C-alpha positions in Angstrom: -17.6 18.2 -27.6 -16.1 19.6 -24.9 -12.2 19.8 -24.8 -9.9 19.7 -21.4 -6.2 21.2 -22.2 -4.5 19.8 -19.0 -2.0 22.8 -18.3 -0.8 22.3 -15.2 2.7 20.8 -15.5 6.1 22.9 -14.5 8.0 21.5 -17.3 11.4 20.6 -15.2 13.0 19.0 -18.0 12.9 22.6 -20.1 14.7 24.5 -17.1 16.3 26.9 -17.4 13.8 28.0 -19.7 11.1 26.6 -17.9 9.8 28.1 -14.8 6.8 27.4 -12.1 5.5 30.7 -12.7 6.3 30.7 -16.5 6.5 26.5 -17.3 6.8 25.0 -21.1 3.4 25.3 -22.1 3.9 29.2 -22.1 7.2 28.8 -24.1 7.6 29.1 -27.9 9.5 26.1 -28.1 9.0 24.9 -31.9 6.5 27.8 -32.9 6.3 31.8 -32.6 3.5 30.9 -30.7 3.4 29.2 -26.8 2.5 25.4 -26.9 -0.7 26.2 -25.1 -1.7 28.6 -27.7 -0.7 25.9 -30.5 -3.0 23.1 -28.3 -6.0 25.9 -28.0 -6.0 27.0 -32.0 -5.8 23.1 -33.0 -8.8 22.5 -30.7 -10.7 25.7 -31.9 -10.9 23.8 -35.0 -12.9 21.1 -33.4 -15.1 22.7 -30.9 -16.3 26.4 -30.2 -14.1 28.0 -27.2 -17.2 27.9 -24.9 -16.2 23.8 -24.8 -13.0 24.4 -24.4 -11.5 24.2 -20.3 -8.1 24.3 -19.0 -7.2 23.4 -15.8 -4.0 24.8 -14.2 -3.1 26.1 -10.8 -4.4 29.6 -10.0 -0.6 31.5 -10.4 -1.1 30.6 -14.0 -4.6 31.9 -14.8 -3.5 35.3 -15.8 -0.6 35.0 -17.8 -2.4 31.9 -19.7 -5.4 33.6 -20.4 -3.4 36.7 -21.4 -1.4 34.7 -23.5 -4.4 33.1 -25.6 -6.3 36.2 -25.7 -10.4 35.8 -25.8 -10.4 32.3 -23.9 -13.6 32.3 -21.7 -12.4 33.0 -18.0 -15.3 31.1 -16.5 -14.0 27.6 -18.5 -10.4 28.1 -16.4 -10.4 25.3 -13.5 -8.3 26.0 -11.0 -6.7 22.9 -9.3 -4.8 24.1 -5.8 -2.0 22.0 -6.8 -0.7 19.8 -9.3 -2.0 16.0 -8.4 -1.1 14.1 -11.9 -3.8 13.4 -14.2 -6.2 11.3 -12.8 -7.3 14.2 -10.2 -7.2 16.8 -12.7 -9.5 15.1 -15.0 -11.5 13.8 -12.5 -12.4 17.3 -11.5 -12.9 18.8 -15.1 -15.1 15.5 -15.7 -17.1 16.4 -12.6 -17.9 19.9 -13.2 -18.3 19.6 -16.9 -20.8 16.8 -16.2 -22.6 19.1 -13.6 -24.3 21.1 -16.6 -24.2 18.8 -19.0 -24.3 15.2 -18.1 -24.3 13.6 -21.2 -21.0 15.4 -22.4 -18.2 13.6 -24.5 -14.9 15.5 -23.3 -11.7 14.7 -25.2 -8.7 15.7 -22.9 -5.4 16.8 -24.4 -2.1 18.2 -22.7 -1.1 22.4 -23.2 2.5 20.7 -24.7 2.0 18.7 -27.5 3.5 19.3 -31.1 0.9 17.9 -33.8 1.0 18.3 -37.7 -1.4 16.9 -40.1 -4.1 18.6 -38.8 -6.7 17.0 -41.0 -5.5 13.4 -39.8 -5.5 14.3 -36.4 -9.3 15.7 -37.0 -10.4 12.5 -38.6 -9.1 10.4 -35.3 -10.7 13.0 -32.9 -13.9 12.4 -35.0 -13.4 8.3 -34.7 -12.5 8.6 -31.3 -15.7 10.4 -30.6 -17.9 7.7 -32.4 -16.3 4.8 -29.8 -17.1 6.9 -27.1 -20.4 7.7 -28.0 -21.3 4.1 -29.4 -19.6 2.4 -27.0 -19.4 3.6 -23.9 -15.6 3.4 -24.2 -12.4 4.8 -22.6 -11.0 6.1 -25.9 -6.7 6.8 -26.0 -4.8 7.8 -28.9 -2.0 5.5 -30.1 0.5 6.8 -32.5 2.1 4.4 -35.3 5.8 4.3 -34.2 8.4 5.4 -36.6 11.2 4.3 -34.9 12.2 2.1 -31.5 11.8 5.0 -29.4 12.6 4.4 -25.9 11.0 8.0 -24.3 7.6 7.1 -24.7 5.0 4.2 -23.2 3.3 2.0 -25.2 -0.1 0.4 -26.2 -0.5 -2.9 -27.2 -4.0 -3.4 -29.2 -5.9 -6.6 -30.1 -5.9 -6.7 -34.0 -8.8 -9.4 -34.2 -11.1 -6.7 -32.1 -11.1 -3.7 -34.9 -13.9 -1.3 -34.6 -15.2 1.4 -37.3 -13.6 0.2 -40.6 -10.1 -1.0 -38.9 -9.5 2.5 -37.2 -10.1 1.8 -33.5 -9.1 -1.2 -31.5 -9.6 -2.9 -28.3 -6.4 -2.2 -25.9 -4.6 -5.6 -24.5 -2.3 -3.9 -22.1 -0.2 -0.7 -21.6 3.0 -0.7 -21.4 6.2 1.5 -19.3 9.2 3.0 -21.5 11.0 0.5 -22.7 14.9 -0.2 -23.5 16.3 -0.5 -26.9 15.5 -3.9 -27.6 12.3 -4.2 -26.0 11.2 -1.3 -28.2 12.6 -3.0 -31.3 10.8 -6.2 -30.6 7.3 -4.2 -30.0 8.1 -2.5 -33.4 8.7 -6.0 -35.0 5.2 -7.3 -33.4 3.5 -4.6 -35.3 1.0 -4.9 -32.1 1.9 -1.7 -30.2 1.4 2.4 -30.7 3.0 4.9 -29.2 0.9 6.0 -25.9 0.2 9.7 -26.9 -1.3 10.4 -23.2 -4.6 11.9 -25.1 -8.0 11.0 -24.4 -12.0 10.9 -25.5 -15.0 9.8 -23.3 -17.9 10.4 -21.9 -17.8 12.7 -18.5 -20.1 10.2 -16.9 -18.3 6.9 -17.9 -14.5 8.4 -16.8 -16.4 9.1 -13.5 -17.6 5.7 -13.2 -14.7 4.2 -14.1 -13.0 6.2 -11.5 -15.6 5.1 -8.7 -14.2 1.6 -9.5 -10.9 1.7 -9.0 -10.0 5.4 -7.1 -13.3 5.4 -5.2 -11.8 8.2 -2.7 -10.8 10.4 -5.5 -14.5 10.1 -6.7 -16.0 10.5 -3.6 -13.7 14.1 -3.2 -14.6 15.2 -6.5 -18.5 14.5 -6.3 -18.2 16.9 -3.5 -16.5 19.2 -5.2 -19.0 18.9 -7.9 -21.9 19.3 -5.1 -20.6 22.7 -4.3 -19.7 24.1 -7.9 -21.5 27.7 -8.7 -22.4 27.8 -4.7 -20.3 30.5 -2.2 -18.7 27.3 -0.8 -17.0 26.3 -3.8 -13.4 27.3 -3.1 -13.5 26.2 0.5 -14.5 22.9 -0.6 -12.2 22.8 -3.4 -9.6 23.6 -1.0 -10.7 21.2 1.7 -11.1 18.0 -0.5 -8.3 18.8 -2.4 -5.8 18.4 0.7 -6.7 15.0 0.8 -6.5 13.4 -2.8 -3.9 11.2 -3.6 -1.5 12.1 -6.4 -2.4 9.7 -9.2 -1.8 9.1 -13.3 -5.4 7.9 -15.4 -2.8 5.8 -17.2 -2.0 3.7 -13.9 -5.3 4.7 -11.8 -7.7 4.1 -14.1 -7.1 2.7 -18.1 -5.0 0.2 -16.9 -7.6 -1.9 -15.2 -10.5 -1.0 -16.7 -12.2 -3.4 -19.4 -13.6 -0.9 -21.8 -10.3 0.6 -22.9 -10.0 1.2 -26.9 -7.5 2.9 -28.8 -7.6 4.7 -32.2 -4.7 4.0 -34.5 -3.3 7.2 -35.4 -0.7 8.4 -38.1 -0.7 12.0 -37.4 2.7 13.3 -36.7 3.2 13.8 -32.9 5.8 14.5 -30.3 5.1 15.1 -26.9 8.5 17.4 -26.8 9.1 16.4 -23.6 13.0 17.3 -23.5 15.6 19.5 -25.0 16.9 16.5 -26.6 13.4 16.0 -28.5 13.3 19.9 -29.2 16.8 19.2 -31.0 15.6 15.9 -32.7 12.6 18.3 -34.3 15.0 21.4 -35.0 16.9 21.7 -37.9 20.3 21.4 -38.2 23.2 23.0 -40.1 26.0 21.1 -41.9 27.9 20.3 -38.5 24.5 19.1 -37.2 24.0 21.9 -34.7 20.7 23.6 -34.2 21.6 27.3 -33.0 19.0 29.8 -31.6 19.5 33.6 -30.8 23.2 34.8 -30.6 25.7 32.0 -31.0 29.0 31.9 -32.5 29.8 27.8 -32.8 33.8 27.0 -33.7 34.8 23.3 -34.5 31.3 22.7 -32.5 29.1 19.5 -33.8 25.9 18.2 -33.2 24.9 20.3 -30.2 21.6 22.4 -29.4 22.4 25.6 -28.2 20.2 28.3 -26.9 20.9 31.6 -26.5 17.9 34.4 -24.8 20.2 37.6 -23.4 23.9 37.3 -23.9 26.5 35.8 -26.7 27.4 32.0 -26.3 30.7 30.9 -27.7 32.0 27.2 -28.3 35.1 26.0 -29.3 36.0 21.8 -30.1 32.6 20.7 -28.4 30.2 17.9 -29.7 26.9 16.5 -28.8 25.9 19.2 -26.1 22.7 21.2 -24.9 23.6 24.5 -24.0 20.7 26.7 -22.8 21.3 30.4 -21.6 19.0 32.5 -19.7 19.1 35.6 -17.9 20.0 34.1 -14.6 21.1 30.6 -15.6 23.2 28.5 -18.0 22.6 24.8 -18.6 24.9 22.6 -20.0 24.5 18.8 -20.4 25.3 16.0 -22.7 22.5 15.4 -25.5 20.7 11.9 -24.3 20.8 12.8 -21.0 18.2 15.7 -20.6 16.1 13.2 -18.7 18.3 14.3 -15.9 17.6 17.9 -15.3 14.3 17.1 -13.6 17.1 15.7 -11.1 18.7 19.0 -10.9 15.4 20.9 -10.6 14.8 18.5 -7.5 18.2 19.1 -6.1 18.1 23.2 -6.8 15.0 22.9 -4.7 16.9 20.7 -1.7 19.7 23.3 -2.2 16.9 26.1 -1.3 17.8 27.9 -4.6 14.3 28.9 -5.0 15.0 32.0 -7.2 15.7 29.5 -9.9 12.5 27.4 -9.8 
């Protein structure tokens, strides 16, 4: 099986640590290794490195190859600009299927935390079987442990199980719900967290893209024809300029009728915000997660991270404080989703040196 690592995001919600030239997936947020390396090492236990591909911007190529060490440079696919997941996946599927028309490919974001590897491996093997034997577009649904409002959900049809009740036909996808809706989802027993990981035959996802995103399909087929020719860079640049940003969920998965979900029980988090980091980290008796040179007096339930300088607090509660060499973020816990809006504000104010 081929594995695609989507690594082109800029991680706005992890500002000020995440920057455009050194984004979230290169940070050692939950481990001594970067999120990208954790993902790569995990996939190396499933398939050889020759079958692992990365899609990201050209500006990240050198630092990512350096971070991984030994990754085959020819398997690094350049996307000229980030245009969400559908173009990224379509480009990779077109390139992989050119060399192997019957390729089965898994798609994995570069910045997920996954524990219980054997359970993950079993889920991947199940997904590969569904993709191979049923020509299905397979996604992974995580059994929810709480009524989370930060994740999308997948409703599955219990009456249509596959492979000894480990995979099911998908009924619908649901947006991130409010708390009451999330509680109803859990009570129904029919909803899973949408992990954003997929498995399918490369030719099957391209067929679905042709049906639902025809302009994108035409562009990537033109790119595919030019791949490994002297005209490739020009064709890629010209076609990419015409491609509209779209997500694979909205553009394809919600419209296709051959979508299945593998019900999965491994520990998973998309580590999507500083609030998620606080939830994952160990806390002291005051409920604080302290990283780096920090002195916290009369301080409770805070995430405080220092890279360069001493950070000292007195009498504060429920804050996120992130210090870097050139910026300090102070935010209320529970509001870290708004950091992406702050990054947009920095851009509008032309404070590009902080991006």
